[in-house]
C-alpha positions, 0 to 999 in steps of 0.5 A: 079222817081215817082211824089211827093205826096202833103199832105192836109197841103201843106207837101210833103212826099219825099218817093223815092228820091236819095241821089243825090237829096240832095247832095251838099246843105250844103251851101244853105239856105232857110228862115234862115234854113241851112243844119244841123240845128236842128228844131222842128215842130211848129204844127201837120204836116199832109200828106193826112189828117193824122198826121205824126209828132206831134207838138214839134217833133224834127228833122234836116234840110237835105237841100232845097226841090225840091219844091221852098220855102220848106225845107227837114227835117228828123224827129226823129219819125213819127206817121206812123212809116215811115223813109221818110223825109218831105218837110215842109214850113218854118212857120211849123218849128222852130229852136231848140236853146241853152238855150231853146230859139226859133227864134223870141223870144224877149230878152234883154241883161243882161250885156254890149255887143260889136258888131263886129263894136265896137258898145256898147250894153248896159245892158237891150237893147231889141233884137230878137233872129234871129236863131243859130250862124253859129259856128261848135257846134251850142251852141250860138245865133244870136241876133238882137239888136237895140241900144238905141238912134240909128236907126241901127240894130246890129246882135251879136253872144251871149252866151245863158246866155248873154240874158234873155227872155223879159217878159211883165211888166219887169217880169223875169223868176222865179219871185215870184208874187201875184194875184192882184184880183180874176182871172177867167176862163170861169166866174169861179174864179180859183185863189183868190186874194193874192195867190202866184205864179211863173213867167214861161215866156211870154205867147205863145199866146200873148207874148207882153201883157200876162205872164204865171204864175204857181200859188201855189193854184187853186180853181178848183184843176187844176195844169195848168198855167195861162196866165195873163195880167200884171195888174192881178199880181204884183211882190212879195217883202219882207216886203210887199214893191213894186217896186219904193217905197221910203225907209230909212235905219233903221240901218247901212247896211254892205257890203263886201269890201264897206263902210256900208250904214249909218242909215237914207240913202234914196233909191228906191226899184228896185226889189227882190235881186238875192239871197234870193229874198223872204227875200231881196231887191235890193235898189238903194241908192240916195247917194253912199259912197264912190263915186265909190261904187255901188248904187244898193245894196241888203238889208234885208227887216228889214234893211229899212222902208217905207217912207210915206208922213206926217210921217205916218206908215204902219198899223197905225190907222187914221181917216178922218179929213173931208169929202173925195170926189171923183169927187165931191161925198162924199165917206168917211165921216169925222171921219171914221176910217181907216188903213194906207196901204202905199205910193200912187203908183201915188204920193209916196211923197205926198199922202197916201193910206188908207183903210177906214172901210166904204165908202158911195158908198159901194165900198171896194177900198182904197183911196189915200189922202193927209196927211192933209185929215187924222189925227192920233188917239191918244190912252189913257194913253199917248200911241202912235201907234207903242210904244213897250210895255210889259204885266205887268200881265197875259192877257188871253192867253198872259203871263206876260212879253210878248212884243207887239206893240200898234196898236191904240185905241180901238173904242168900249172901249175908256179906252183901247188900241189895242196891237199886242203881239208877241209870246214868244218862249220856250228856245231851241225850236224855232219851238214851238213859238205861234202866234201873238194875238191882245188884247184890254187892259188897259194902266195900264196893260202895261209897255212902253219899248220904245216910237216911237220917241226914237232911241233905239238899241235893242242890247244895251238894256240888259234884266232886270228882273224888266222890267215887274214888276208892281212897281207902287204899286197902292193901291186898297181898300179892299186889292184887286189886279188888275185882281182878280176874284170877284162876286157881293154879292147882286144886284147892282143898278144905279139910282134905276135900277138893273144893276148887279145881285147877284153872277155875276162874274167880274174882278177888274180893279183898284181903282176908279178914283172918290174915290180911297180909298173907291171904286173899279172899276170892269168889270162885265161879265154881265149887265142887261142894256146891257152896257159894262161900268165898275162899281165903287163899295164899298168893301162890294158889292163884294167878292173874288172868287177862280178860278174855275177848269174845271169839269170832262167832261166839253168841250171846246166850240171851239174844243168840246174836253174835258177840262182836269183838269191835263193840267190846264196850257192849259186852259184859263179862260175868263173874263165872266167865260167860260173856253176854251183851250188856243190854241183854244182861240189864234186861235180864236183871230187870226181868228177874228182879221185877224192876220197872221196864219202859214204864210197865208194871213189874210182875211182883208188886204190892198195893200202889205199885211198890216193887217187892225187893229181890231177896236173892241175886239173879242167876247167870242164864248159862250156868245158873250161878248167882250174878255177884259182881 
């Protein structure tokens, strides 16, 4: 028999071997490989410097090679088109195991298991795949577990679905995750903060510290996956919640075969639910009822609310009650406005995470503060952030009767409040609903549907036609009404100085607080002194003007398309007199205020996707005047 040829990578090409050379080896074992095992090449295999089997090439073990410590393998395909077997080192091969597992993969049990000696393996126990189980079908795994609290090692034959791959950070295959910061490769940003992705599994290069993620969008246009360290991603949960967040049931939560979880029950978010993970959560309730009921139950994100120290709510506007310091250095001045993001990750029960509008050190990080370090910002008109309200009249692109939620006070207009209006769906067409918009409006233009402190069940509140009727009947001198378009009949002076020129347009706000029967408060589109204050005028100083229609050929300043007179309902007349498409105004408001548009992440958000409340009204894209309805 001719001598065997040794390749440059330590492989031996067994070219001229008799059947007797490999006979009677079915019971022999070399480094865990047994005759008949299916294997794949762990890397490119070479003979005399030439690649003969590519990485991942599959084959089966024939038996031990004549060379000590080597394994004879018959591969399905060779690059040199030869049918010869290869004598390989053990580290050049990997078992092909059911479920896609590989020998050495770290796993954990997904259900309680029992060892042959009766030892119980609890759910979640970590283990390592040793290889295939030695059964006739090779459809099971041999897994080595270390039971909790024991020093012994137990090897158990498992079905592939008895275990799951152990991924760093307790992630699971298929988990939806979000990038916690901009991710870079070679110094270039390839994934932006907030981009959604899916966990593929542990990284093959660093299975203990990195996770392979497939992101929905990459800046470089590539579709390659990324190997991320665990602090570069976080689990996406419905409602912007996080694992470990303390929540409270806002309504009874029913389950098949079990008593419902009562309103007010408190629990901890464990993770996403197995079914509908993007909309439902798995919550571990502190007190299960009855006692034999499971403590972990899946709930819809709308069924629970986040518990924040001090009774604050996510998205609520607050102000620093004093100078806030980090390591003795003032980072936020007293009175600086911020938005509550949620619970503090380090102290959920005692601290609040706040995104402040400005930090003295120039950084953009949120701060974890105790409730005594911040204070709520009261709104004018007796309103409180979180109050549900309805529009009493047409407010720019918001129709009369549209419902919304008070966000907070307007910082540039103390007499107004910021309200986030929800879109009104057309009957029978759920896909035609618009987008949320935030407007800074007068409290007199709103009707409070229910305050924050009231426990109101929407299902028990019938829709009444007079819910949005202005029943106050507030009298305005001269027979004017709130929202009427007017213009100055002459130059208007304050202290001898002209502040409003003749023919400047304005909007009636209401009766003057100083002289309700003789004067009218008007918001003019332009003041010569540059101020935005309203003016109290007598009836002879203004006159009502008819609403101007769009002239033929007049263009929308946003989309530059023609304003068609026949489609008058699609035209929004701004307080400053400019006319724009209603859809363009809505998109423009959303862009300036950072409201969610078509499910996209807003540009100004805190942890968990909480929108930072717009502190100032949006400006007209034509004249840059504040858009105040």
